[in-house]
C-alpha angles and dihedrals in degrees: 000000000000138000090257095064111096116231124241095267093054092048090050092049091048091050092048091049091050091050091048090049091050091049092050090048091051092047090050091050092048093052093046110115094212091062090052090049092051091049092049090049090050091049090049090050090048092050090048089049091051092048093050090048090050089050091048090049091049092048090047090053091048090050091048090050091050091048090048090050091049091049091049091049090048090049090049091051091047091048090050091049091048091049091049091049089049090050091049091048091049091048090048091049090048092050091047090049091048092048090048091050091046090048091049091048091050090047091050090049091051092047090049091050091050091047091049090049092051090047091049091047091051092049092047091050091048091049090048092051091050093051090047104236 
């Protein structure tokens, strides 16, 4: 090797000096008040962010609850309208059934009257034939 190559002891001393310098630099940075202020500011920003996120989540839950209430009210209105339509349809069907039954009764009455008139006419004609008119 050459005369320029440092020996082991010199390399070890240089490494120890570098480590010591790094440690001193770290200690100086750790005791620096501006770093503590920046960390406090970061922590405050983080807390504010968390608070805003919690507020947004609470507002979202309130909106979801309002929407659910609106959907429930809408469903109730639709159910009421459907029930009313069903009642009206049932009433219309009952009226139609009653009208049909009434029409059938009237038809039966008319048919019976016509049948009775034919029967009476036959009897009268038979009676007339027997008497010889």
